[in-house]
C-alpha positions in Angstrom: -92.3 -184.6 184.8 -88.7 -183.6 184.7 -88.3 -185.5 181.5 -91.0 -183.4 179.8 -89.5 -180.2 180.8 -86.1 -181.3 179.8 -87.4 -182.5 176.5 -89.1 -179.2 176.1 -85.9 -177.5 177.0 -84.0 -179.7 174.5 -86.5 -178.9 171.7 -86.1 -175.3 172.5 -82.4 -175.7 172.2 -82.7 -177.5 168.9 -84.9 -174.8 167.6 -82.5 -172.2 168.7 -79.7 -174.0 166.9 -81.9 -174.3 163.8 -82.4 -170.6 163.8 -78.7 -170.0 164.4 -79.3 -168.6 167.9 -77.0 -169.5 170.7 -79.0 -170.9 173.6 -77.7 -169.4 176.8 -76.7 -171.9 179.4 -78.8 -171.7 182.6 -77.3 -172.0 186.0 -78.6 -174.9 188.1 -82.0 -174.1 189.4 -83.2 -174.7 192.9 -85.9 -177.2 193.4 -88.4 -174.4 193.9 -87.4 -172.6 190.7 -87.5 -175.9 188.9 -91.2 -176.3 189.9 -92.1 -172.9 188.2 -93.3 -173.1 184.6 -90.8 -171.7 182.1 -91.9 -169.3 179.2 -91.4 -170.4 175.7 -89.0 -168.3 173.7 -90.5 -165.8 171.2 -90.9 -167.0 167.6 -88.2 -166.0 165.2 -89.0 -162.9 163.1 -90.5 -163.5 159.6 -88.5 -162.3 156.6 -90.6 -159.9 154.4 -89.8 -159.7 150.7 -89.4 -156.2 149.4 -91.7 -155.2 146.6 -89.3 -154.5 143.6 -89.1 -151.0 142.1 -89.4 -152.3 138.5 -92.9 -153.4 139.1 -93.9 -150.0 140.3 -92.3 -148.4 137.2 -94.2 -150.8 134.9 -97.4 -150.2 136.7 -97.0 -146.4 136.4 -96.0 -146.6 132.8 -99.0 -148.7 131.9 -101.2 -146.2 133.6 -99.6 -143.4 131.7 -100.0 -145.2 128.3 -103.7 -145.8 129.0 -104.1 -142.2 129.9 -102.2 -141.0 126.8 -104.2 -143.4 124.6 -107.4 -142.1 125.9 -106.3 -138.5 125.5 -105.1 -139.3 121.9 -108.3 -141.0 121.0 -110.2 -138.0 122.3 -107.8 -135.6 120.5 -108.1 -137.6 117.2 -111.8 -137.5 117.5 -111.8 -133.8 117.9 -109.3 -133.5 115.0 -111.4 -135.6 112.8 -114.4 -133.4 113.6 -112.4 -130.3 112.7 -111.0 -131.5 109.4 -114.3 -132.8 108.2 -116.2 -129.7 109.1 -117.3 -127.4 106.2 -114.7 -124.8 105.2 -115.2 -121.1 104.6 -115.4 -121.2 100.8 -118.7 -119.8 99.7 -118.6 -120.7 96.0 -116.7 -123.1 93.8 -113.2 -121.8 93.1 -110.3 -122.7 90.9 -106.9 -122.4 92.6 -103.5 -122.8 91.0 -100.8 -124.6 93.0 -97.4 -123.9 91.4 -94.8 -126.6 90.9 -92.3 -127.3 93.6 -94.5 -125.8 96.3 -94.2 -127.2 99.9 -97.0 -128.2 102.2 -96.8 -125.0 104.3 -96.8 -122.9 101.1 -99.8 -124.8 99.8 -101.7 -124.3 103.1 -100.9 -120.5 102.9 -102.2 -120.4 99.3 -105.4 -122.1 100.3 -105.9 -119.7 103.2 -105.4 -116.7 100.9 -107.8 -118.1 98.4 -110.4 -118.6 101.1 -110.5 -122.4 100.9 -109.6 -122.9 104.5 -108.9 -120.8 107.6 -106.7 -123.2 109.6 -103.5 -123.8 107.6 -101.7 -125.4 110.6 -104.4 -128.0 111.0 -104.1 -128.7 107.2 -100.4 -129.3 107.6 -100.9 -131.5 110.7 -103.5 -133.6 109.2 -101.4 -134.1 106.0 -98.5 -135.1 108.2 -100.6 -137.6 110.3 -101.9 -139.3 107.1 -98.4 -139.3 105.6 -99.7 -137.2 102.6 -97.2 -134.4 102.8 -95.2 -135.6 99.8 -98.3 -136.6 97.8 -99.8 -133.1 97.3 -99.8 -132.3 93.6 -99.2 -129.1 91.8 -101.7 -127.9 89.1 -105.0 -126.1 88.7 -107.7 -127.6 90.9 -111.3 -126.8 91.5 -112.5 -126.7 95.1 -116.2 -126.8 95.8 -118.0 -124.5 98.1 -117.6 -125.6 101.8 -114.6 -127.8 101.0 -113.3 -129.3 104.3 -109.7 -129.7 105.1 -109.9 -133.4 104.5 -111.6 -132.8 101.1 -109.0 -130.2 100.2 -106.1 -132.7 100.9 -108.0 -135.4 99.0 -108.4 -133.1 96.0 -104.7 -132.3 95.9 -103.7 -136.0 96.3 -106.2 -137.9 94.3 -108.0 -135.3 92.2 -107.3 -134.5 88.6 -106.0 -131.0 87.8 -108.0 -129.0 85.3 -106.9 -129.6 81.8 -106.8 -127.0 79.0 -106.4 -127.8 75.3 -104.8 -126.4 72.2 -105.9 -127.6 68.8 -103.4 -127.7 65.9 -105.2 -128.2 62.5 -103.7 -130.4 59.8 -101.7 -128.7 57.1 -100.2 -125.8 59.0 -96.5 -125.2 58.6 -94.2 -125.4 61.7 -94.0 -121.6 61.7 -97.8 -121.3 61.7 -98.0 -123.8 64.5 -95.5 -121.9 66.7 -97.5 -118.7 66.2 -100.6 -120.5 67.3 -98.9 -121.8 70.5 -97.8 -118.2 71.3 -101.4 -117.1 70.9 -102.4 -119.4 73.7 -102.1 -117.4 77.0 -102.3 -120.4 79.3 -99.1 -121.9 78.0 -95.9 -120.3 79.2 -92.3 -119.9 78.2 -90.5 -119.5 74.8 -89.7 -122.0 72.1 -86.0 -122.5 71.5 -86.3 -122.9 67.7 -88.8 -123.6 65.0 -89.1 -127.3 64.5 -88.3 -128.8 61.1 -91.2 -128.9 58.7 -93.2 -132.1 59.0 -92.0 -133.1 62.4 -95.1 -132.0 64.3 -98.3 -134.1 64.5 -101.4 -131.9 64.2 -104.0 -132.9 66.9 -105.7 -131.6 70.0 -103.4 -131.6 73.0 -104.5 -131.5 76.6 -102.2 -129.8 79.2 -102.3 -128.4 82.7 -101.7 -124.7 83.5 -98.0 -124.1 83.9 -97.1 -126.3 80.9 -94.5 -124.6 78.7 -94.8 -124.2 74.9 -91.6 -126.1 74.5 -93.2 -129.0 76.3 -96.1 -129.0 73.9 -93.6 -128.9 70.9 -91.8 -131.9 72.4 -95.1 -133.8 72.8 -96.1 -133.1 69.2 -92.7 -134.3 68.0 -92.9 -137.5 70.0 -96.5 -138.1 68.7 -95.3 -137.6 65.1 -92.4 -140.0 65.5 -94.6 -142.7 67.0 -97.4 -142.3 64.4 -94.9 -142.2 61.5 -93.2 -145.4 62.7 -96.5 -147.2 63.1 -97.8 -146.1 59.7 -94.5 -146.8 57.9 -94.6 -150.4 59.2 -98.1 -150.8 57.7 -97.3 -149.2 54.3 -98.1 -150.9 51.0 -95.1 -152.8 49.5 -95.7 -151.3 46.0 -95.1 -147.7 47.0 -92.4 -145.7 45.1 -91.6 -144.2 48.4 -88.1 -145.0 49.7 -88.2 -143.6 53.3 -90.5 -142.3 56.0 -89.3 -138.8 55.2 -90.6 -139.2 51.6 -93.9 -140.4 53.0 -94.2 -137.3 55.1 -93.3 -135.1 52.1 -96.0 -136.6 49.9 -98.5 -136.6 52.8 -98.0 -132.9 53.3 -98.9 -132.3 49.6 -102.0 -134.5 49.9 -103.0 -132.6 53.1 -102.8 -129.3 51.3 -104.7 -130.6 48.2 -107.9 -131.9 49.9 -109.5 -131.6 53.3 -112.1 -134.3 52.6 -111.5 -137.6 54.4 -113.3 -139.6 51.8 -111.0 -138.7 49.0 -107.6 -138.5 50.7 -106.6 -142.0 49.6 -107.7 -141.3 46.0 -105.7 -138.0 45.8 -102.7 -139.9 47.2 -103.3 -142.5 44.5 -103.1 -139.9 41.8 -99.8 -138.6 43.0 -98.4 -142.2 43.4 -99.5 -143.0 39.9 -97.8 -139.9 38.6 -94.6 -140.7 40.4 -94.6 -144.2 39.0 -94.9 -142.7 35.5 -92.3 -140.0 36.2 -94.9 -137.3 35.6 -94.6 -134.0 37.4 -96.8 -133.7 40.4 -97.9 -130.1 39.4 -99.3 -129.2 42.9 -100.1 -125.5 43.4 -99.3 -125.6 47.2 -95.7 -126.5 46.4 -95.4 -123.3 44.4 -96.5 -121.3 47.4 -94.2 -123.0 49.8 -91.3 -122.5 47.4 -92.0 -118.8 47.4 -92.8 -118.0 51.1 -91.6 -121.1 53.0 -92.9 -121.5 56.5 -95.3 -118.5 56.2 -97.5 -120.9 54.4 -99.6 -118.4 52.4 -99.0 -115.6 49.8 -101.9 -113.5 50.9 -102.7 -113.1 47.2 -103.0 -115.2 44.1 -100.1 -117.0 42.4 -98.6 -115.0 39.6 -98.1 -116.7 36.2 -94.4 -115.9 36.4 -94.2 -117.7 39.8 -95.4 -120.9 38.2 -92.2 -120.9 36.1 -90.0 -119.9 39.1 -87.3 -122.6 39.6 -87.5 -123.3 43.3 -86.7 -126.7 44.8 -90.3 -127.0 45.9 -92.1 -126.0 42.6 -93.5 -129.3 41.3 -94.3 -127.6 38.0 -90.6 -127.4 37.5 -89.0 -130.3 39.3 -89.6 -134.0 38.8 -90.4 -136.2 41.7 -90.9 -135.0 45.3 -89.7 -131.7 46.7 -86.7 -131.8 49.1 -88.9 -131.5 52.2 -92.5 -131.3 53.5 -94.5 -128.2 52.7 -96.6 -128.5 55.9 -97.3 -130.8 58.9 -99.6 -133.6 57.7 -102.1 -135.3 60.0 -102.3 -138.9 60.7 -105.1 -139.5 58.1 -102.9 -138.0 55.3 -100.0 -140.2 56.3 -102.2 -143.2 56.3 -103.6 -142.2 52.9 -100.1 -142.1 51.3 -99.0 -145.3 53.0 -102.0 -147.1 51.6 -103.4 -145.2 48.7 -106.4 -146.1 46.5 -105.6 -148.6 43.7 -106.8 -146.6 40.7 -105.4 -145.5 37.4 -106.3 -141.9 38.0 -103.8 -139.3 36.9 -105.9 -136.1 37.2 -108.4 -134.4 39.4 -110.2 -131.1 39.4 -112.8 -129.5 41.7 -116.3 -130.7 41.1 -118.2 -127.8 42.6 -119.4 -129.7 45.7 -116.3 -129.3 47.8 -114.6 -132.4 46.4 -112.9 -133.4 43.2 -113.6 -135.1 39.9 -111.0 -137.7 39.0 -109.9 -138.9 35.6 -107.7 -141.6 34.1 -107.3 -140.0 30.7 -106.5 -136.5 29.6 -109.6 -136.3 27.5 -111.8 -137.2 30.4 -109.9 -134.6 32.5 -110.6 -131.9 29.9 -114.4 -132.6 30.1 -114.2 -132.4 33.9 -112.3 -129.0 33.6 -114.9 -127.7 31.2 -117.7 -128.7 33.6 -115.9 -127.0 36.4 -115.6 -123.8 34.4 -119.3 -123.7 33.7 -119.8 -124.0 37.5 -117.4 -121.1 38.1 -119.1 -118.8 35.6 -122.3 -119.0 37.6 -120.6 -117.9 40.8 -119.9 -114.4 41.9 -116.4 -113.0 41.3 -114.0 -114.8 43.6 -111.9 -113.1 46.2 -108.6 -111.9 44.7 -106.9 -112.5 48.0 -107.4 -116.2 47.8 -104.2 -118.3 47.7 -103.5 -120.8 45.0 -105.2 -118.8 42.2 -103.4 -117.6 39.1 -103.3 -113.9 38.5 -102.0 -111.9 35.6 -100.9 -108.4 36.7 -100.1 -107.3 33.2 -103.6 -107.7 31.8 -105.4 -104.4 31.5 -107.2 -103.6 34.7 -106.2 -106.9 36.2 -104.7 -105.8 39.5 -105.3 -108.8 41.6 -107.0 -110.6 38.8 -108.1 -114.2 39.2 -108.0 -117.0 36.7 -111.4 -118.6 37.1 -110.4 -121.6 35.1 -107.6 -122.4 37.5 -108.9 -121.0 40.8 -109.8 -124.5 42.1 -107.9 -126.7 39.7 -105.8 -128.0 42.5 -102.6 -130.0 41.9 -102.5 -132.1 38.7 -105.7 -130.5 37.5 -103.6 -127.6 36.4 -102.4 -129.6 33.4 -104.6 -128.0 30.7 -104.6 -129.0 27.0 -102.1 -127.6 24.7 -102.9 -124.3 23.1 -105.7 -123.5 25.6 -106.2 -120.1 27.0 -107.5 -119.3 30.5 -110.1 -116.6 30.7 -109.1 -114.0 33.3 -111.7 -112.4 35.5 -110.8 -109.2 37.3 -111.6 -108.3 40.9 -114.4 -106.2 39.5 -115.9 -109.3 37.9 -115.3 -108.1 34.3 -113.5 -110.5 31.9 -109.9 -109.5 31.1 -107.4 -110.5 28.4 -106.0 -114.0 28.6 -102.3 -114.6 28.1 -102.7 -118.1 26.8 -100.2 -119.6 29.3 -100.1 -123.4 29.1 -98.7 -125.5 31.9 -99.5 -128.7 30.0 -96.4 -130.9 30.3 -94.8 -132.7 27.3 -96.2 -130.4 24.6 -94.4 -128.0 22.4 -96.1 -125.1 24.1 -95.1 -126.1 27.5 -92.8 -123.2 28.7 -91.4 -125.5 31.4 -90.5 -128.3 29.0 -86.7 -127.6 29.1 -86.7 -126.6 32.8 -87.0 -130.0 34.5 -85.0 -130.8 37.6 -84.7 -134.1 39.5 -84.1 -133.4 43.1 -83.6 -137.0 44.0 -80.1 -136.5 42.8 -78.3 -133.8 44.8 -76.1 -133.0 41.7 -79.3 -131.8 39.9 -80.6 -129.4 42.5 -81.5 -126.2 40.6 -80.2 -122.7 41.2 -82.8 -120.7 43.0 -82.3 -117.7 40.7 -84.8 -117.2 37.9 -83.3 -118.9 34.8 
């Protein structure tokens, strides 16, 4: 019995030592006290781990993130609903967004034009979608009820409204510049008139805000590209030495005919004459030699002007003039680069809007006679027409018109020696002919001893009347 208690006591002492507690030593007990049961010592206190503060922070942060996400989802849903709602615009409207305009300015413009009524929402949505730097300038059409989302999409992916300016073939550079100034949608001034023949006639599309100088630059670039391509495809047999000479002859062809089906044949006539060193005798070159870039006399060609020694008058000079007399189109350039392979040396109007061609002078005479018969059956022509020969010295012939030469374009003006051209006055009554003969190589050719070859700079004629 004592052994159990002592063992129990010893265990308690060992436990106390295990827990680092000092067991108090007991005084010797009396036999009566030894018979009383002893109480077991209380259990050692348990160590509680403290819940870390980081876990609490993470838990709170996660809760916050979920709450923000839910709020964001709800807000985005509301935003999406607002930006897709119909806008205040009642009817379709065109709005101009100037260049270098920021997002806030664009939003203000759209509000002023009635496209939207929440410019801040427009900016915010463009920012959220990372489209602030993608908004384009230009002239855009917004449909009735355009939403904010649709307005942004129009300015990012939509095409601005395009306007156009058409430049017909055969205009001089000065005439083209005047046409560009007539266009009210284009803006700005043109630094200087481009050199003749450096602009490609065509229809050009542009946005509002485009400058006239930009259109000129576009036309010049188009001409260089077209000329380079056509020059590479030219016939190897051409008596044309450079792209510039091709442009010069193409400008003459352009002024001589407007019919697509005979451009290559007209070009072939001039090529054949160049090969034979015959004068080109093209009326439009006379006009350009007199008025330059203005392009038109506003009246008929005087007989004395046929003899005027200008560098451009192909009745006087041999070969090509020193520069183009207009801006030829692509078709005229192609025609000169690859002309018809014929033996034609002459052509004259045939009464149907085209020309009758001839290889021999006798055949050409018959074509001219046929044309004169056609002319006689027509009403008196308008004396203000260009490229017609007039004789101001004939009695009552103020503004008189030569009906035999009125449509004898280019080489057709070479009439037989000794012929006279009947003069018809503005009143339709015949006048007195002066018997001027432009036929080259004959004794009656008044220009026979006035030949100039401008391919040699030493032979450039004096512009004064000889």
